[in-house]
C-alpha positions, 0 to 999 in steps of 0.5 A, a space after each residue: 507562458 500561455 494563459 486564458 481568462 476564466 471565461 476561455 473555451 476549451 480550445 483556448 486552453 494552454 498547452 504548456 505553463 512555466 513552472 510557478 505560473 498558473 493556467 486553466 484546465 478541466 483535466 481533474 474534473 474530467 477524470 473524476 466524472 468518469 463512470 467505472 468502466 472496463 478501463 478502470 478495471 484494467 488499471 486496477 489489475 495492472 497497478 494492483 498487482 503489487 500487493 499480491 506480489 508483496 503478499 506472495 513474497 512475505 509468505 514464500 520466505 516464511 514458508 521456505 526458511 525451514 528448508 533453506 538450512 538443508 544441505 541439498 538447498 543453500 545449507 543457510 544457518 538461522 543467522 543467515 536466514 535472518 540477515 536475508 530477511 533484514 535485507 529484504 526489509 532494508 531494501 523495501 525501505 530504501 527502494 521506497 525512499 529512492 523510487 518515491 522521490 523519482 516518481 514525483 520527479 520523473 513521472 508515475 508511468 516510468 517508475 511503475 515500469 521500472 520498479 516492476 522490472 526490478 522486482 521481476 529480475 531480482 525474484 527471478 535471480 533469487 530462485 537462482 541464488 547459489 549461497 548466502 551472499 547472493 541470496 541476501 543480495 537478491 532479496 534485498 533488490 526484490 525488497 527495493 522493487 516492492 518498496 518502489 511499487 508502493 510509492 509509484 502505484 499508490 500515487 498513480 492509482 488515486 490520481 487516475 480513479 474517480 473521486 467518488 469511488 477512490 476510497 473503496 477502490 484503494 482499500 480493496 487494492 491493498 486488500 489483495 495482499 492477502 490474495 497473494 498470501 493465500 497463493 503463496 501458502 497454497 504453492 508452498 504446500 505443493 512445492 515443498 512437499 518432497 513427494 511431489 518435488 525435491 526441496 532442492 528444486 521446490 524452493 527455487 520454483 516457489 521464488 520463481 512463481 512470483 516472477 512469473 505472476 509479475 511478467 504476466 502483467 508487464 505487457 498490460 502495465 505498459 499501456 497505463 498512461 502517465 497520471 494526467 495530474 502529474 503532467 499538469 503539475 509539470 506544466 504540460 497541460 496539452 499532454 495531460 489533455 490528450 491523455 484524458 481524451 484517449 481515456 474518455 474515448 476508451 471509457 465511452 467505448 467500454 460503456 457504450 454511452 456518451 460522457 456528460 460535459 465536463 464542468 468549467 476549467 479551473 486554475 491550476 499552478 504548475 509546481 514542478 519538482 521540489 528539493 528535500 528541504 521543501 519536501 521536508 518543510 511542507 510535511 513537518 510544517 505546512 502539513 504537520 497535522 496530516 503527517 502526524 495522522 499518517 505516522 499514527 495510522 501506519 505505525 499502529 497497524 504495521 506494529 499490530 500486523 507484523 507482530 501477529 502475523 509473523 509470529 502466528 506459526 510460532 504460536 501455534 506450534 509452541 502453545 498448541 502443538 500444531 504440526 509445522 506441515 498443518 500451520 498453512 491450514 490456519 493461515 488460509 482462513 486468517 488470509 481470507 478474513 483480511 481479504 474480505 474486511 476491506 472488500 465488505 467495509 470499503 463502500 462505507 468509507 465513501 458513504 459514511 466517510 473517511 474520519 468516522 470509518 478510519 476511527 471506527 475500524 482502528 478503535 474496533 480492531 484495538 478492542 477485538 485485539 485486546 479481547 483476543 489477548 485476554 481470551 488466549 492468555 486465560 486459556 479459554 480458546 483452542 487453536 481453531 477458536 483462536 484462528 476464528 477470533 483473529 479472522 474476526 479481528 483482522 476482518 476489521 483491522 485489514 480495512 483500517 490498515 488499508 485506509 492508512 495507505 489511502 490517507 497518506 496517498 490522498 492528503 498530500 500535494 500531487 508534487 510530493 505525493 510519491 515521497 509522502 507515501 514512501 516516507 510513511 511506508 518506510 516508517 511503517 515497514 521499519 516499526 512493523 518489520 524491525 520492532 514488532 516481530 523481534 518483540 513478539 518472537 521473544 514473548 512467544 519463546 518465553 512460553 508465558 501466555 501473559 507475556 504474549 498477551 501483554 504484547 497484544 495489549 500494546 498493539 491494541 493500545 497503539 490502534 486505540 491511540 490511532 483511532 483517536 488521532 483519526 477522530 481529531 485529525 482526520 480529513 473528510 476526503 470522501 468524494 473530494 477531488 485531490 485538488 480540493 484536498 490540498 490545503 496550500 499550494 505546496 509551498 510551505 511559505 504560503 500562508 494558505 496552508 494554515 489550518 490543514 485540519 479543516 474540512 476540505 471543500 469543493 465536493 465532486 458529485 
């Protein structure tokens, strides 16, 4: 192992550190001091496409479901359509877990190229499906690509963005899911209109749309570098330094200004890859409070979101007699509120702070959800007014939901960040995708406004509990480097891991 003293200059910094040993590096500080630039914007576009694709996929499936049962399409039964939806969900959960593990072991760059390729091939294949089995298979593989994207991309984005803007940028990127939703709604208005294109072709073009969109950024993503933080954790100090030097040259060229000198090098231990046992013990023992916080946030937002959004069309048609062809007109403003929330509120997560804003947005979302449920159950609103209430509710709730992904991404050690994101994504997807839509669909089908409102009150209660968890267990991560947020070295045997609910120190200016 190569080592240096704390007073060593940059030329004496190690190129390689054996796993389990420590060495000096200034790479994290150099990343966090970078001004916002065109390089950062390209990174956000190249990696953030994931959320647009997910929103697009979910909307497309919901929109084309009604035509897949026609004889000139796939002639699927309601059960077969439901199984295809379950296949997508199962694929997303499995993909997150498998690719999440691999992104920690093999690197962020390799995996975010692999997961995008899996998505591209699978969604294109879906457009070529010839029956229920091939359709369900390709939907499952598409879900695996999207699930893997969440783990690999969230890890890479947070490790590349400067600490002072990590919160607002992360929230804004997650919010683009709703841009994808709007794209899907608008696309299906055209592609599923038999006066423009027949249903036999239109549904295939709809799925092909996602592949075209993903293909357009594949070349751009190939230029995204490996995470320097991941390289450091695997002892590749020299490679990490080369990457940051290339980034700095790009940023200086983009801004036209010289960068200020970095801080003094700090000591960092090379961790390498961990096995499942160490990962489980670290999350359940070393970071138990953070795990409880992440679980509370993810389940609450997933339940509320999936329960309401996936039964929104059913609500409009059953209780307000809105024609199915007009449902998209109500989804667009709903999507707009969800998109604008994180864009408008994200700044405050970096200024007022994570703990306050997460607790506040979850708490206010719960109150607004309960109020909307009350107004609906008592017949106080028509379809347009209900949509307006949802827009206000999810303007706040969208920021809360996005902050859940931010929380589970930045509060766990770099060496198991991908796996942590994958686990919480899987839990949230299972809770939101399996339980909530089925429960709410049953409540809506009952025809009872009070029964539906009871479901809303349940969602509001979960949001309130998550708000309390954020207030008690939240970590003031705003402006903090990822290294300062780790309260232990990642090994569950370390005594330094105790007290991970305390405020992290070492704020980066």
